[in-house]
MARMAR-778112 format. One record per residue: residue in three letters; y, z, x of N, C-alpha, C, O, CB in turn. Coordinates in steps of 0.001 Angstrom, whole numbers, plus 500000, padded with zeros to 6 digits. Each point is the difference from the previous one (the first is absolute). Glycine has a CB too. Layout:
BEGIN
 code   n_py   n_pz   n_px  ca_py  ca_pz  ca_px   c_py   c_pz   c_px   o_py   o_pz   o_px  cb_py  cb_pz  cb_px
  ALA      Y      Z      X      Y      Z      X      Y      Z      X      Y      Z      X      Y      Z      X
...
//
This chain:
BEGIN
 code   n_py   n_pz   n_px  ca_py  ca_pz  ca_px   c_py   c_pz   c_px   o_py   o_pz   o_px  cb_py  cb_pz  cb_px
  MET 854025 781566 546665 500732 499961 501256 500553 501378 500358 499992 500393 501166 500588 497208 498396
  LYS 499902 503133 499426 500562 501315 500266 498945 500955 500567 500292 500782 500905 501366 498843 497253
  THR 497122 500310 501312 498923 500854 500497 499677 499676 501448 499761 500903 500801 499311 499267 496886
  LYS 500918 498549 502653 499725 499590 501376 501075 500541 500933 499695 500482 501091 499151 497439 498083
  PHE 502410 501999 500398 501098 500489 500837 499902 501506 500203 500189 500490 501113 501261 497646 498060
  ILE 498257 502599 499762 499891 501454 500113 498857 500377 500931 500145 500897 500830 500789 499364 496856
  SER 497932 499061 502181 498875 500320 500882 500327 499659 501453 499576 500715 500908 498835 498873 497192
  LEU 502329 499338 502131 500390 499650 501365 501018 500985 500559 500052 500215 501211 499498 497387 498273
  ALA 501245 502987 499663 500987 500965 500461 499365 501358 500305 500518 500740 500837 501215 498062 497818
  VAL 497172 501536 500694 499357 501297 500187 499070 500002 501210 499814 501044 500625 500340 499337 496917
  ILE 499269 498493 502794 499052 499918 501122 500607 500508 501308 499351 500790 500685 499571 497261 498189
  PRO 502303 501533 501511 500552 500522 501258 500181 501510 500000 499855 500646 501038 501287 497192 499246
  LEU 499175 502725 498555 500138 501447 499926 498681 500685 500330 499975 500950 500782 501828 498785 497502
  PHE 497107 499795 501130 498704 500601 500284 499586 499767 501447 499409 500881 500625 499948 498796 496985
  LEU 500944 499156 502922 499641 499739 501391 500797 500875 500951 499474 500458 501014 499947 497201 498374
  SER 501842 502575 500291 500810 500829 500892 499544 501452 499984 500245 500737 500956 501681 497725 498669
  LEU 497411 501958 499295 499494 501358 499944 498788 500202 500900 499588 501134 500241 501273 499021 497442
  SER 498568 498756 502814 498801 500116 500821 500326 500029 501494 499134 499716 500827 499595 499106 497379
  ALA 502499 501515 502139 500384 500069 501411 499145 501036 500721 499679 501053 499449 502678 498254 499975
  CYS 497281 500379 501810 499150 500927 500734 500649 500336 501335 500818 499237 500514 497124 499833 498363
  GLY 501694 502052 501665 500507 500444 501284 499995 501515 500060 499958 500675 498972 501457 497265 501216
  ASP 498626 502580 501015 499967 501446 500183 501384 500622 500038 500168 501159 499621 497716 498557 501602
  THR 503098 499539 499225 501350 500543 500104 500917 499353 498973 499684 498969 499405 499956 501473 503036
  TRP 501503 500200 497373 501009 499488 499076 500391 498571 500374 500095 499139 499126 500758 503201 500497
  GLY 499369 497405 501641 500408 498673 500459 498933 498939 499780 500307 498883 499584 501116 502231 502093
  GLN 497334 499229 498600 498911 499042 499774 499879 499629 498535 499804 498831 499667 498995 502111 502294
  ARG 501319 500048 497157 499907 499716 498564 501176 499151 499544 499832 499122 499153 498939 503034 500494
  ALA 502420 498088 500901 501168 499200 499632 499831 498550 500454 500323 499075 499255 501122 502978 500903
  VAL 498054 497748 501049 499816 498649 500533 498915 499244 499241 500196 498844 499624 500540 501970 502621
  THR 498119 499832 497527 498939 499298 499275 500394 499755 498552 499684 498949 499444 498616 502091 502063
  GLY 502380 499907 497880 500475 499798 498629 501008 498868 499926 499974 499203 499063 499637 503211 500467
  GLY 501279 497511 501454 500973 498907 500045 499335 498651 500183 500400 499019 499372 501257 502560 501561
  GLY 497336 498362 499918 499276 498742 500205 499261 499553 498756 500024 498824 499637 499738 501762 502749
  ILE 499584 500358 496967 499276 499676 498768 500981 499561 498919 499758 499021 499295 498429 502630 501299
  GLY 502916 499075 499280 501001 499660 498997 500649 498648 500249 500231 499236 499063 500177 503178 500642
  ALA 499887 497288 501556 500600 498704 500327 499039 498859 499694 500401 498968 499462 500972 502130 502321
  GLY 497373 499088 498557 499005 498971 499699 499829 499792 498507 499895 498869 499526 498945 501702 502584
  ALA 501134 500531 497156 499862 499895 498546 501244 499363 499386 499888 499177 499092 498619 502847 500901
  GLY 502672 498348 500491 501230 499392 499502 500049 498512 500299 500455 499212 499171 500707 502963 501134
  LEU 498380 497442 500852 499940 498598 500371 499059 499234 499078 500308 498890 499566 500189 501728 502807
  ALA 498356 499982 497331 499030 499353 499102 500572 499850 498596 499855 498946 499381 498263 502011 501972
  VAL 502528 500083 498143 500591 499932 498665 501101 498947 499962 500081 499220 499051 499376 503207 500566
  GLY 501384 497547 501403 501071 499003 500057 499448 498587 500036 500546 499107 499352 500887 502546 501827
  ALA 497506 498133 499560 499399 498669 500087 499378 499589 498670 500155 498860 499563 499408 501514 502873
  LEU 499732 500561 496919 499374 499689 498719 501026 499773 498894 499780 499189 499101 498252 502154 501607
  ALA 503077 499366 499358 501021 499881 498963 500954 498832 500268 500786 499632 499127 499048 502835 500501
  GLY 500103 496959 501557 500867 498882 500343 501402 500427 500413 500933 499200 499937 497755 499437 498493
  TRP 501470 502613 501992 501297 500507 500439 500193 499704 501480 499040 499676 500698 500886 502138 497552
  PRO 501311 498296 502236 500201 499968 501458 499216 501165 500619 499944 501080 499412 502379 497847 500342
  LEU 497088 500872 501392 499033 500963 500529 500600 501219 500694 499371 501057 500014 499142 497037 500241
  ILE 502664 501794 500312 500529 501095 500808 500350 501231 499167 499755 501125 500436 501117 497179 501150
  GLY 499694 501503 497230 500402 501130 499161 498828 500881 499584 500024 501205 500248 501853 497408 498938
  PRO 497087 500807 500181 498860 500840 499610 499296 500652 501191 499497 501117 499883 500209 497405 498150
  ALA 500256 500793 503103 499359 500588 501181 500805 501198 500509 499421 501018 500383 499624 496726 500226
  LEU 502276 502141 499397 500839 501120 500440 499892 501186 499053 499842 501140 500436 501723 497234 500624
  VAL 498520 501353 497653 499901 501084 499020 498622 500656 500071 499896 501226 499988 501749 497587 498513
  GLY 497300 500377 501574 498656 500553 500115 499833 500838 501252 499365 501054 499963 499781 497000 498777
  GLY 501415 501489 502362 499910 500753 501245 500733 501324 499935 499503 501013 500493 500307 496846 500706
  ILE 501372 502142 498193 500779 501233 499885 499305 500996 499076 499875 501180 500327 502235 497521 500080
  VAL 497440 500814 498438 499310 500884 499056 498689 500507 500607 499677 501183 499891 501359 497572 498166
  GLY 498217 500350 502578 498739 500402 500622 500195 501025 501100 499220 500946 500111 499878 496825 499347
  ALA 501934 502053 501357 500275 500960 501064 500383 501357 499418 499587 501044 500504 501147 497080 500995
  GLY 500057 501847 497439 500393 501261 499361 498814 500731 499399 499860 501213 500161 502360 497799 499363
  VAL 496934 500252 499789 498821 500629 499392 499035 500460 501084 499425 501084 499890 500832 497479 498057
  GLY 499555 500639 503091 499119 500397 501099 500492 501257 500699 499204 500864 500367 500182 496751 499939
  ALA 501923 502488 499878 500570 501164 500661 499897 501250 499118 499912 501121 500501 501651 497362 500749
  ALA 498450 501307 497442 499972 501129 499059 498595 500534 499757 499837 501077 499427 502178 497976 499499
  THR 496970 500202 501504 498619 500453 499767 499578 501014 501047 500633 500138 501047 498819 497658 497912
  THR 499477 502905 500743 499441 500949 500953 498793 499374 500674 499393 499089 499437 501430 502865 499194
  PRO 498807 498511 502565 498819 499434 500663 498770 500138 499136 499739 501063 499436 501253 499473 502774
  GLY 498244 498372 497686 498781 500003 499218 500259 500041 498512 499060 500200 499230 499834 500914 502648
  GLY 502358 498701 497677 500449 500102 498621 498900 499832 498953 498991 499339 500246 503156 499821 500563
  GLY 498051 501416 498078 499033 499910 498927 499157 501258 499902 500049 500873 500866 499910 496666 499429
  ALA 499278 502534 498647 499162 501178 499767 498781 499987 500918 499483 498941 500354 501292 501134 497255
  ARG 498792 501082 502755 498817 500112 500862 498925 500732 499287 498919 500202 500553 502479 499767 501470
//
């Protein structure tokens, strides 16, 4: 069970890193959307109330999306 929980907790982090967009604002919005969706999925799978994980995922995703550079990653 612990392994399942850890893997479910790491998935939103990786998804939030895949935010896309050309501007800082676009990356923040897409990262927030991805993070909120991932947080919602984790909350549903774990049986938690849904609003908390969705809010946390959205905030973390927006922060990570805003912190990335356009086209992020190695080229």
